[in-house]
N, C-alpha and C positions, 0 to 999 in steps of 0.2 A: 637256163634258168629256173632255178628250184624251188617250189613251194616250200613256203612260210614254217617250218615245224611245228608253230603254233594255232595250226590251221589245221580239220581233220574232216575231210569232204566223206559224208554220208551215202546210202546206195537208195534214196528215196525219189526216186524219178517218177515225177508228175509229165509222162505225154498227152499229148492231143487226142484224142478221141473221137472221131469223126460219128458214131454212133448215137451220140450226145445231141439230141435236138430239140428247136425254140419252132413255135409256129410264129412267122413275121407277116404281115401286110403283102399282099401277092396286087400287084395295078397290072392293066394290057397297057406298062411301058417300062421304059427302063427307069430304073429306081438314081437317085432317091427326087427328082422333078417330080410336081404336083400334076396332076389329070389337065390338061389340056382341051377344050371340047372335043378334038378327036378322039381322045383317052376316055370320054366320059362317052361319046358315041358307041364309040368296043364294051364299056363295062355295062351301056345299056344292052346293046345286043344279046349278050350274057344272060342278063336277068330274062330280057323276051324271050330266050330261049328255053329257059329253066321253068316259065310261068307256063308255055304251049306243051309242056310234057302232061302226058295224063296221070292223076293225083295218083295210083297205084305205082307206075312208072318214077316218079319223084322219091315216094318211101323206098323201094327198092333201090334204084341209085344212092337216098342217103344211109340205108343199112349197108351197101356196100361198102362205102367210105368208112364207113364206121367197124366196120369189121377187118378192114385193109389197115386201119390206123389204129388198132387197138392194142392199149398197152404203152402206146408213144407216148402219150399227153396225156394232162389232170385236166377233167372236162371240158371235153374234147366241144359239146355241142353248146355248150358255153361260148366258147370259143368262137364257135360258128355266129351264134347271136350275135356276141358282138360285134365282130367284124359285118355282119351284115347294116347293123346302127349306123356303124363307122361310116358306110356306102351309100346310107341314104344322101348323104350331100353331092353327090354324082349321078344321084340315080331321075330320072324323067319322074312326072307324079304316076302313081301307078294305084291300082287300087289294094285291100287291105291282103300281103300276106298271110299262106296258112303257115305253123309254126314249121311245117316240115318245109315247104317253098323257104323259108327264110332260112332256117340252117344249111340247107343244100347251096342257097346261094351264097351265104358265108363262105364255104367250104369253097367255092371256085375264087375267091378272093385272097384266098392263104398260101402260104407255102413253108413248107420244110424249111429248115437253115441248121446246118450242122455251125453250129459256131465257132468250133475247136478243133475242126476238121486239117488246121494248119499247121499250128501252133499255142503253145498254152507256156506263157513264158513272163519274166519279167514282174517277178512275187515280190509283196510287201507283207508282212506279219507285224501283230498286234496282240497283245493280248484280249481273249474271249472277255465280253460285257458279261457270261456267266459260265462264270466258276465252281458252280454245284458240280462235284463228280471228276475235278481235278484231280491228280496223283497228292498223295500227301509230298509237299517240299517241292511240289511241281505247279505246271498251271496248264490251260487250257488257250489255244492259240487260234485266230482268225488269220487266213493265210489269203489276200488278195492275187489274182492274175488276170494278165491281158491273155484272152485269147482271141484266133483270128481263124476266120473261116472266108469262105467265098470272095471275091473278088477282094481276100485282106482288108474287109472291116474289121475293125477292133471292138471288142466288149467285155464287160468287166464280169468275172464268173469269182468263185469263193471255196476253198476246202476250209474243213476244224482239223484238229489234231491235239498231242498233246507233249508235253518236255514231261519227260521224271526230273527228279531231285537231281539227280547225275548230270544229266542236260540232253538224257537221249532220246530220241525221239520220235512219232509214230503219226502218223497221218490218218485220219477216218474215212473209212469206206466213201463212194461218192456216190451220192444217191443217184435212182436206174434212170429220172425224169428231170428235165429242165424247163423253168416257166420263165417268163417274164413276167415285170411288175404290172400294175394298174398305174396307168398317167392319171395324174392328180392336177392341183391347182397349178397355173402357168402362170407367170407374172413378164410381162415383157418392160425391159429398161432400154436405158441408155446403151449398153454394153454388149443388150440381148435377152435372153429368154432363161429366166430361171423356174426351176419346175420341179413340183413335187413326185415320187413316184412309194410305190407300196407294194410292198407283198403280201403274201396270206401267211398266219401261223402257223399255219400242216406245212409247207412248204421246206424241206429241210435249205438250210444256208447252202448247200455245195449246189440245191437245186435254184437256186436264184443268180439270174442271168442281168446285168444292166445292159444292154442294147442302146443305141443312139436314138436321143429320142428328140434332138432339136435340130435346128436345121445348121449349126457350128458343130455339132458331132457327127455331122452324116456320112462320114466316113469311117468314123471310128472312134472310142476314148480310149487314151491311147495312156499307161505308163503311171498308173493311181499311186502314189506315194504316201499308203496310209502310216497315223500317227495317233495315238490314245492322246489327246490335248487335256491338262488338264487345268484346269481354272478356279483356284480353291478345290472344294470340295465335289465340285461338276468334272464330268470327265464325258469329252465328244469325243467322237473319232471323225478327226478331218482327212480328208485326200486332195493335195493337189491332181490334178490329170492334165493330159493335152489332149484338147478339142481338133477334132481335123478334119475338114468340109472337103477333101480332095487338094482343095487348091490352096487353102491358109490354114493357118495354127492357130492358137491360144490355148492361152493356161484357164483352168475352170474348177471350179471346187465342189464338192462330194462330202456331203458332212450327215452323220447318223451318230444316232446315239445305243440302237440295238440290231445295225445289220439287218434289220425288216424294213421300218419307212425311209428316206433318202431326201436328201436337197441337193438339189445339183444348179449351182449358180457359176455367173461370167467373173473371172477377175476384172480388175481395171487396172490401169494405171500403164507406164512404159514397161513397166517388166513382165507384163501381162502377156504380151505380143511375143514371149520368146515361149520353151518348153523348159520340163526338168526345175520347176521350183521343188522346195521344200520347207515345210513349217516346223518348225521350232517345238518342242511339248510342252511347253510353259508360255508366258509372258516374259520377257527380260526388262527390269526396269518398269512394269506398268504396258511397254508396247510389244506387239506382236514380232515377231522376230523369223524372216525366211532367207535361207539360201537359195540362189537363183546364178543362170547363168544367160548374161542377157546379150552379148560380144559373141557367143558361139567359139568361146575359146578360154576366159577366165570364169573365177567363181566369185561371187558378190553377195556381202552377206546387205539385209535391208529390214530395214523396221518401218513400222506402221499404226497408227492408233485405230486404224478399220480394217477388219481382217481379211475385204475386200478389194482393197486399195493398195495398190503396190507401184512405189516412183522411186527412182534414183536408186543408192546404193553407193557400196566403196567394194570396190577390187580386194578379198584378201587371199587370192592364191590363184597363183600363176603356172601354166605349165612349165617344170623344174630339171625332171627327170625322163632319160629314154624314152620311156615308156609312155609318156603321157605328152611328150612331144606339138602333138598333133590340137589335142585341146584336152581339157577338163571338165569332168561336172559333178554331180552331186548321185550320191548312192542312194536317198532315202533320206528321210528328219535326223539332224544329230543327237546322240544316243548320249544321255545325264550319266558321268561317271565322277564319285568324288574328284578326281585331276584333274574334268574339265569336259567338255563337250568332244567326243568321238564324233568324227565325220565320215563316214565311208565315202570313198570319190571313185569316177572311174575314170580312166585314160585313156587317149587314144596313139598308140604307135607306128610301126613301120608296116604296111600292107594292110590299115584298117583293123588293127589287132586291138580289141579291146579288154584290161585288165584292173582289176580294183585293187585302190589303196586306202588310205588312210592320214587324216590328220587332228590332230587333237589344239582344238579350241579354249581359250581362258574360259572359264567359266561366268564371271562378272563380265567380261567384254571379249566377247565371242569374233571379235576384228583383229585379237592379237593372236596367232600362231602360234602355238607351243610347239610343234613336233611334226613330223611328215614322214611318212613311210616311205624310204629309199627305193625300194622295191616292190614290188605289187604284191600285196598280202595273198591274190588268187588269178591265175590269170588259164588260156586254155589250153589242155592239156590234149596227146594225142588223140584222144577218144571222144574228147568234147569240143572237137574243133569241126565237123564236119555238120551241117544243117543246112536250115534258109537263108540266112546269114552267118557265113564260116568265120571262127576264129571269135568270137563274142563270148564273155561270161559279163554278167549285167544283174543287178539288183536294184530294187524299189524301195527297199525299206527292210533293217537287222533291227534284232530287240534286245533287250538285256534279259539274261535267267542266271541269277547266281555270279557266279566267276566267271562265264561266259557271256560271247553274244553270239546269236543265233540268228545264220546266214542265209536265207534261202536268197537261190543265183539261178538265172537261167542261163542255158545253155545254145550258142549259134543262133539265137531268137528262133528254137524250135520247139525244147521242152524244158524243165524246172529238176534242180536238186538243192540240198541244203550241205552249208558248210556250218563246223562249229570252232570258235576263235577263243583260247585262252586270253583273258583280256590283260593281266599282267603280262604274261609274254609279251604280246602285243607292243603292251607298253614302251617295253625294256628296248624293244626292237625300232623303234622310234627314234628317230633324229632331228 
């Protein structure tokens, strides 16, 4: 199987870096369950041991901790104090802690987590909300990536970069530090919990890591499909993603205007019980539209008046070619062209080999399939077959720039790269 001549792989490999760490709550128990009475007893034993220390010993221990973790995190003392406050609900009645005692106690209930130690994959790409400094004829972009660390827990991380007028790509250097957001308002509803999270402005976008913050996400935030959504003059960045508890999955939605503050909320309806939903970048005939796979085999088009409610749908794409006989799915939100909606798809073939293909949908009626790629655009080459999950190339969203498609893609569920596709040549090759 030959690579499509109109597709060009780049050499911008984004590989997992185990030195990038965040601090996460540590409990004297097995995550993610809450503290039970025995766990609370153990937590109080830790506190009692700290309080029994001589004040000079306490200060010396805290100084040693700070020296040991120097330069690895922002505002570590504040993190210690914040964690001590969080633990108060588990602690027995006690006298006032000194500032040093409180900070040391907080340190005992945190641990470092290497959030991308295992994998950095399944990217999606959108224009950066701030285009100042973009090259002439080019633009800045935000890349989202799925990061996997110990215990196969998935989180969401970001990179930025630029596309030149000729389509050449550059990825900005990654921040040395990494940080979690502050969790703000939580709202419980019939389908679960919606939550607002915020990062600090001084934190570079590549420093921001969205780790699971609700019960439905406890084992992972997986495969975010970001899209720049236009509603009149207003633009919002939405991403559907898979929330995973370790036993159950469901689709949820994240929204932001600046990649600084985010709102995460569950999706409702029959279609939301599956994964792989992708939102169109604008309304169609006044309705929201989504591409989804509800039966683990075919792709459906779904309309809704409510961005958070998704039911029913019409099957529009089914496995047709040998490289997709097992199943097909979307590879991110449809991309609007003059000729129609370009939908990148993934197909699963023999020996569970994943490849990326494309379909062209009618712009006014996306249920009409105008053309499909008979052969995949991108498939695992010999150099891309090895990794955590062999024989897989995958993307969660591409973007148009001038006459090209900018396609970030994952390799064997381990690391990521980019490819560029000439639009005119792609359309000529589809049937």
